C-alpha positions in Angstrom: 28.7 14.7 25.1 27.6 12.8 22.1 24.0 12.8 21.1 24.3 9.3 19.4 22.2 6.6 20.9 24.2 4.0 22.7 24.4 0.4 21.6 22.6 -0.7 24.7 19.6 2.0 24.0 19.6 0.8 20.1 19.3 -2.7 21.1 16.6 -2.1 23.3 14.6 0.1 20.9 15.2 -2.5 18.4 13.8 -5.1 20.8 10.8 -3.3 21.8 10.0 -3.0 18.0 10.2 -6.0 16.8 8.3 -7.4 19.7 5.7 -4.6 18.9 5.9 -5.6 15.0 5.0 -9.5 16.1 2.3 -8.6 17.9 0.5 -5.9 15.4 1.3 -8.5 12.6 -1.0 -10.9 14.4 -3.2 -8.3 15.0 -3.5 -7.6 11.5 -3.6 -11.1 10.8 -6.8 -11.8 12.4 -7.9 -7.9 11.7 -7.6 -8.0 8.0 -8.9 -11.4 7.7 -12.0 -10.4 9.3 -12.0 -6.8 7.2 -11.3 -9.2 4.2 -13.9 -11.6 4.6 -16.4 -8.6 5.5 -15.6 -6.7 2.4 -15.9 -9.6 0.1 -19.3 -10.7 1.6 -20.6 -7.0 1.3 -19.7 -6.7 -2.2 -21.8 -9.8 -2.8 -24.9 -8.7 -1.3 -24.4 -4.9 -1.9 -24.7 -3.2 -5.4 -22.1 -0.7 -6.7 -23.8 2.4 -5.9 -24.4 1.3 -2.3 -20.6 0.8 -2.2 -19.9 3.9 -3.5 -22.2 5.8 -1.3 -20.4 4.8 2.0 -17.0 5.3 0.3 -18.0 8.9 -0.7 -19.8 9.8 2.3 -17.0 8.5 4.5 -14.6 10.5 2.6 -16.5 14.1 3.5 -16.3 13.1 7.2 -12.8 11.8 7.0 -11.9 15.5 5.8 -12.7 17.1 8.9 -10.5 14.5 10.6 -7.8 16.7 8.9 -8.9 19.7 11.1 -9.3 17.9 14.0 -6.0 18.2 15.9 -3.5 20.5 13.6 -0.8 17.8 13.8 -0.5 17.7 17.7 -1.1 14.2 18.0 1.8 13.3 15.6 3.9 15.9 17.6 3.3 14.1 20.9 4.6 10.8 19.2 7.2 12.6 17.5 8.7 14.2 20.5 11.8 13.0 22.2 11.1 13.6 25.4 8.0 11.7 27.4 5.0 14.5 27.1 3.8 15.5 30.4 0.3 16.0 31.4 0.0 19.6 30.8 1.0 18.8 27.0 -1.3 15.9 26.7 -4.2 17.9 28.2 -3.4 21.1 26.2 -3.6 18.7 22.8 -6.9 17.4 23.9 -8.2 20.6 24.4 -7.4 22.3 21.1 -8.7 18.7 19.6 -12.2 18.9 21.3 -12.7 22.7 20.6 -11.7 21.6 16.8 -14.1 18.9 16.7 -17.1 20.3 18.1 -16.8 23.7 16.0 -16.2 21.4 13.0 -19.3 19.3 13.9 -21.5 22.2 13.9 -20.3 23.3 10.7 -21.3 20.1 9.4 -24.6 19.8 11.0 -25.3 23.2 9.4 -24.7 22.0 5.9 -25.8 18.4 6.1 -29.5 19.4 5.0 -28.1 20.3 1.7 -25.7 17.4 1.1 -28.7 14.8 0.2 -30.2 17.7 -2.4 -26.8 18.0 -3.9 -26.3 14.5 -5.0 -30.1 13.2 -4.8 -29.3 11.2 -2.0 -32.0 8.8 -0.4 -32.3 9.0 3.6 -30.3 6.3 4.3 -27.3 8.4 2.7 -28.1 11.1 5.0 -28.5 8.6 8.0 -24.9 7.6 7.1 -23.5 11.1 7.3 -25.0 11.3 10.9 -23.4 8.2 12.0 -20.0 8.8 10.4 -20.1 12.4 12.3 -20.8 10.4 15.5 -18.0 8.1 14.5 -15.8 11.3 14.0 -16.6 12.5 17.6 -15.8 9.2 19.3 -12.5 9.2 17.5 -11.5 12.3 18.7 -12.0 11.0 22.5 -9.9 8.1 21.6 -6.8 10.2 20.2 -5.0 10.5 23.4 -5.0 7.1 25.0 -3.8 5.7 21.5 -0.8 8.3 21.4 0.2 7.4 24.8 -0.1 3.5 23.7 1.6 4.4 20.4 4.4 6.5 22.0 5.2 3.3 24.4 5.0 0.8 21.5 2.2 -0.8 23.2 0.4 -2.3 19.9 -0.4 -5.2 21.6 -3.3 -3.1 23.6 -4.1 -1.0 20.2 -4.4 -4.8 18.3 -7.3 -5.4 20.7 -8.8 -2.1 20.5 -9.0 -2.6 16.7 -10.0 -6.2 16.7 -13.0 -5.3 18.7 -13.9 -2.3 16.3 -13.2 -4.3 13.2 -15.1 -7.1 14.3 -18.1 -5.1 15.5 -18.6 -3.7 11.9 -18.1 -6.4 9.5 -20.3 -8.5 11.6 -23.4 -6.2 11.8 -22.5 -4.7 8.3 -22.7 -8.1 6.4 -25.7 -9.6 8.8 -27.6 -6.6 7.8 -26.8 -6.3 4.2 -27.7 -10.0 4.0 -31.2 -9.4 5.6 -31.2 -6.9 2.4 -31.0 -3.6 4.8 -28.7 -1.6 1.7 -27.1 1.5 3.0 -28.5 1.2 6.3 -26.4 -1.8 6.9 -23.3 0.9 7.2 -25.1 3.2 9.0 -25.6 0.4 12.3 -22.2 -0.9 11.9 -20.6 2.5 12.1 -22.5 3.3 15.2 -21.5 0.0 16.7 -17.9 0.4 16.0 -17.5 3.7 17.3 -19.4 3.1 20.7 -17.9 -0.1 21.5 -14.3 1.2 20.3 -14.2 4.3 22.3 -15.8 2.1 25.4 -12.9 -0.8 24.9 -9.8 2.3 24.6 -11.0 3.9 28.2 -11.3 0.4 29.9 -7.7 -0.6 28.7 -5.9 2.9 28.8 -7.6 5.0 31.1 -6.2 8.8 31.4 -6.3 11.4 33.7 -8.7 13.1 31.1 -9.2 16.9 31.6 -8.7 20.2 30.0 -5.5 22.8 29.7 -4.4 25.3 27.6 -0.4 26.0 27.8 1.2 28.4 25.2 4.4 26.9 25.9 3.3 23.4 25.2 1.5 24.9 22.3 4.8 26.5 21.0 6.5 23.1 21.5 4.3 21.1 19.9 3.4 23.5 17.1 6.8 23.4 16.0 6.4 19.7 14.5 2.8 19.7 14.1 2.0 22.2 12.0 4.5 21.3 9.4 3.1 18.0 9.8 -0.4 19.0 9.3 0.6 20.9 5.9 1.6 17.7 4.7 -2.1 16.3 5.8 -3.6 19.0 4.5 -2.3 18.5 0.7 -3.2 14.6 1.4 -6.5 15.7 2.4 -6.9 17.7 -0.9 -4.7 15.0 -3.1 -6.9 12.0 -2.0 -10.0 12.7 -0.1 -11.4 15.9 -1.8 -10.5 14.7 -5.1 -12.5 11.5 -4.2 -15.6 13.6 -3.3 -14.9 15.8 -6.5 -14.7 12.5 -8.5 -18.0 11.3 -7.2 -19.7 14.3 -9.0 -18.1 12.9 -12.3 -18.4 9.5 -12.3 -21.5 9.0 -9.8 -21.8 6.5 -6.9 -21.2 3.5 -9.0 -18.2 4.6 -10.5 -17.2 5.5 -7.3 -18.4 1.9 -6.0 -16.3 0.2 -8.6 -12.7 2.4 -8.1 -13.7 1.6 -4.3 -13.8 -2.1 -4.6 -10.5 -2.0 -7.0 -8.7 0.1 -4.1 -9.6 -2.3 -1.3 -8.9 -5.0 -3.0 -5.0 -4.0 -3.7 -4.9 -2.7 -0.5 -5.4 -5.5 1.5 -1.9 -7.1 0.9 -0.4 -3.7 2.0 -2.7 -3.2 5.0 -1.8 -7.2 6.2 2.0 -5.7 6.7 2.1 -2.1 5.9 0.0 -0.7 8.7 1.8 -2.8 11.2 5.5 -1.7 10.2 4.6 2.3 9.5 3.1 2.3 13.3 6.2 0.6 14.7 9.0 2.5 12.8 7.7 5.9 12.9 8.9 6.2 16.7 11.2 3.7 16.1 13.1 5.9 13.4 12.4 9.0 15.6 14.9 7.6 18.1 17.6 6.3 15.8 17.7 9.7 14.2 21.3 10.7 15.5 22.7 7.6 14.2 22.6 7.6 10.5 24.0 4.1 10.0 21.8 2.2 12.3 19.0 4.4 10.6 19.6 3.8 7.0 20.0 -0.3 8.1 16.5 0.2 9.9 14.9 1.6 7.0 16.4 -0.7 4.1 15.1 -3.9 6.2 11.7 -2.2 6.8 11.5 -1.8 2.7 12.9 -5.2 1.9 10.5 -7.1 4.1 7.4 -5.0 3.6 8.1 -5.7 -0.5 8.7 -9.5 0.0 5.4 -9.8 1.2 3.6 -7.3 -0.9 5.0 -8.0 -4.3 3.6 -11.6 -4.7 0.5 -11.1 -2.7 -0.5 -8.6 -5.2 0.2 -10.9 -8.1 -1.5 -13.5 -6.5 -4.5 -11.6 -5.6 -4.7 -10.1 -9.3 -5.1 -13.9 -11.0 -7.0 -15.0 -8.1 -9.8 -12.3 -8.2 -10.5 -13.0 -11.9 -11.4 -16.5 -10.8 -13.3 -15.3 -7.9 -15.3 -13.5 -10.6 -16.3 -16.3 -12.2 -16.7 -18.7 -9.2 -18.9 -16.6 -6.7 -22.4 -15.7 -7.6 -23.5 -12.3 -8.2 -19.7 -11.4 -8.2 -19.4 -11.4 -12.1 -20.9 -7.6 -11.8 -17.1 -6.9 -10.6 -15.8 -8.2 -13.9 -16.0 -4.4 -15.4 -13.8 -3.5 -12.6 -10.6 -5.7 -13.4 -8.7 -3.1 -15.2 -9.0 -0.5 -12.3 -7.8 -3.5 -10.1 -5.0 -4.3 -12.2 -4.3 -0.3 -12.0 -4.4 0.3 -8.1 -2.6 -2.7 -7.6 0.4 -1.5 -9.5 -0.3 1.7 -7.5 0.1 -0.3 -4.3 3.1 -2.1 -5.4 5.0 0.9 -5.7 3.5 2.3 -2.5 4.9 -0.4 -0.6 8.1 0.8 -1.5 7.4 4.8 -1.1 5.7 4.8 1.9 8.0 3.8 4.3 10.5 6.2 2.7 8.2 9.1 3.6 7.4 7.8 6.7 11.2 7.8 7.5 11.5 11.3 6.2 8.9 12.3 8.9 9.8 10.6 11.7 13.3 12.2 11.4 12.2 15.6 10.8 12.6 16.3 7.3 9.2 17.6 7.1 9.9 19.9 3.9 10.7 17.2 1.9 7.3 15.0 2.1 5.6 18.5 1.8 7.4 19.3 -1.4 6.3 15.9 -2.4 2.9 16.2 -1.5 2.9 19.4 -3.4 3.8 17.6 -6.7 1.3 14.7 -6.1 -1.3 17.5 -5.3 -0.8 19.5 -8.6 -0.3 16.3 -10.7 -4.0 15.2 -9.2 -6.0 18.0 -9.6 -4.6 18.8 -13.1 -4.8 15.2 -15.0 -7.2 12.9 -12.7 -10.3 15.1 -13.6 -9.3 15.1 -17.4 -9.1 11.6 -17.2 -12.2 11.0 -15.0 -14.2 13.4 -17.8 -12.6 11.4 -20.5 -12.4 7.7 -19.7 -14.6 7.3 -16.3 -14.1 5.4 -13.6 -11.1 3.6 -15.8 -9.6 7.2 -16.2 -9.4 7.4 -12.5 -7.8 3.9 -12.3 -5.3 5.1 -15.0 -4.1 7.7 -13.2 -3.2 5.4 -10.2 -0.6 4.0 -12.4 0.8 7.4 -13.7 1.0 8.9 -10.1 2.6 5.9 -9.0 5.6 6.3 -11.4 6.6 9.0 -9.7 7.9 7.0 -6.6 11.0 6.9 -8.8 12.0 10.5 -7.8 11.2 9.6 -4.3 13.7 6.8 -4.2 16.1 9.0 -5.6 15.6 11.4 -2.7 16.3 8.7 -0.4 19.2 8.0 -2.0 20.5 11.6 -1.5 19.2 12.2 2.2 19.2 8.9 3.8 21.6 6.9 1.4 19.1 4.2 1.2 19.9 1.7 -2.1 16.0 1.4 -3.0 16.6 -0.6 -6.1 19.1 -2.8 -4.8 17.2 -3.6 -1.5 14.1 -4.5 -3.8 15.7 -6.3 -6.6 15.2 -9.7 -5.1 11.2 -9.7 -4.3 10.8 -7.8 -7.6 12.7 -10.5 -9.7 11.0 -13.4 -8.0 7.4 -11.6 -8.2 8.3 -11.3 -11.9 8.9 -14.8 -12.4 5.8 -15.9 -10.6 4.0 -13.7 -12.8 5.4 -15.3 -15.8 4.7 -18.9 -14.8 0.9 -17.9 -13.2 0.3 -16.7 -16.8 1.4 -19.9 -18.3 -0.7 -21.7 -15.9 -3.4 -20.0 -16.8 -3.1 -20.3 -20.4 -2.2 -24.1 -20.4 -4.1 -25.6 -17.4 -7.3 -23.6 -17.6 -10.2 -26.0 -16.0 -12.6 -24.8 -13.9 -12.5 -21.3 -12.4 -12.0 -23.4 -8.5 -9.4 -25.3 -9.5 -7.7 -22.7 -11.2 -7.7 -20.5 -8.3 -6.4 -23.5 -5.9 -3.6 -24.0 -8.6 -2.3 -20.8 -8.7 -2.3 -19.9 -5.3 -0.3 -23.4 -4.4 2.0 -22.9 -7.7 2.8 -19.3 -7.0 3.5 -19.7 -3.3 6.0 -22.5 -3.8 7.7 -20.8 -6.9 8.1 -17.7 -4.7 9.1 -19.4 -2.0 12.0 -21.5 -3.6 13.1 -18.4 -5.5 13.6 -16.2 -2.5 15.2 -18.8 -0.4 17.9 -19.2 -3.3 18.0 -15.1 -3.3 17.6 -14.0 -0.1 18.8 -16.8 2.5 20.8 -14.6 4.7 18.0 -12.1 4.7 15.4 -14.8 6.1 17.6 -16.4 8.2 18.4 -13.2 10.1 14.7 -12.4 10.4 13.9 -15.7 11.8 17.1 -15.5 14.3 16.0 -11.7 15.4 12.3 -12.5 15.6 13.3 -15.5 17.8 15.9 -14.1 20.0 13.8 -11.1 20.6 10.3 -12.9 21.8 12.4 -15.2 24.1 13.8 -11.7 25.8 10.2 -9.6 26.5 11.2 -6.1 26.3 10.7 -3.6 29.2 7.4 -1.8 29.1 
């Protein structure tokens, strides 16, 4: 009997995925708008070392996240059959043993962290707050996995909205009142406690402990290779960021963190939604190569259609914001870093859906080899550039590592028959035209920064919309019709 999904099953997966993507995109609109506003205000009230301290200490605690479940949560999501209670409780048991062990280790070394980096007491308080957040996050893993497997991103959206609102509201108010780094401490605690409470209210599960060798063996088959990729990602990104903290200091990390945050906002408005929906969706389509290819290409097209122009507009508008907003001119020294990180984000908007697809269909070895390449490149070139050029060296590295995406695109063509260059050609060309137009506007119509900002946003949006309508009318109508028909027929829960 053929194992290729029946057409009825494929349509149901498509309908449920589009439905989830719609709600998750709405969630991102609210969540990222709050995060956007909160980050903007925090970068006014806080200085570069304070923002850098939060970024660096957050990375230290996030490194522990790699060891918290050895890939079992991802294995539960990727599992073709619905996981039973024994699988779920076994995962929960192993995760809690690891989390508690890691927290005990971190507690034992935490008195030495302030001495190494000459941190003020607030830095130590922040470390303890993030440790509490790490523990509460581990308690949320199972209900989040169960929701994600069933594509209930509407419920996940509510949880995220509560967390991001609590964090930004408290952090901004306290920063405005002059609390400095302590603003982050109370914001992290509020986010952790409220997020845990809301998660268990909306998705209770029969919490318990179990230890099944059979379950562990099955889950480890996918989880361990997946976690090896996560290990390399942790070493490549998070551990290297902590190492860079020692080279460029809190102020340098604050500058690169500011640039990275801005460059990632266009990605987070759409990318997070697409990644969370397509991972389980691609997993269920892996037996149907043609449908899988079509789904991946459409994901890449619609992500790039949004992210490419958003990054272009953002870069032009940030330049004007540093001249308009009081106390924001301090970030003018970070503009090169912003442009460099934006190039990286543009390339990542194409590459990330591909690596996500590789993982979803079980081609873990491909992403593992890619992570080895990126990790070696990071630890050989990044320290050299940081020593020579400081935070600008870190920014320059983002462009260099981003250009390796071309190799990933070749692998996508080879293993999944994805025509990447053809898929992104229309949004890239339209965004390039917008860039040229906005450079002309910047030179020819420079008057006041506020007027320039409004003019660029208006002209850039109109030009991009017009060009995309001419080039991709068919794709636009397909998306509108698909979304309309999907929302009329609610997917079964």
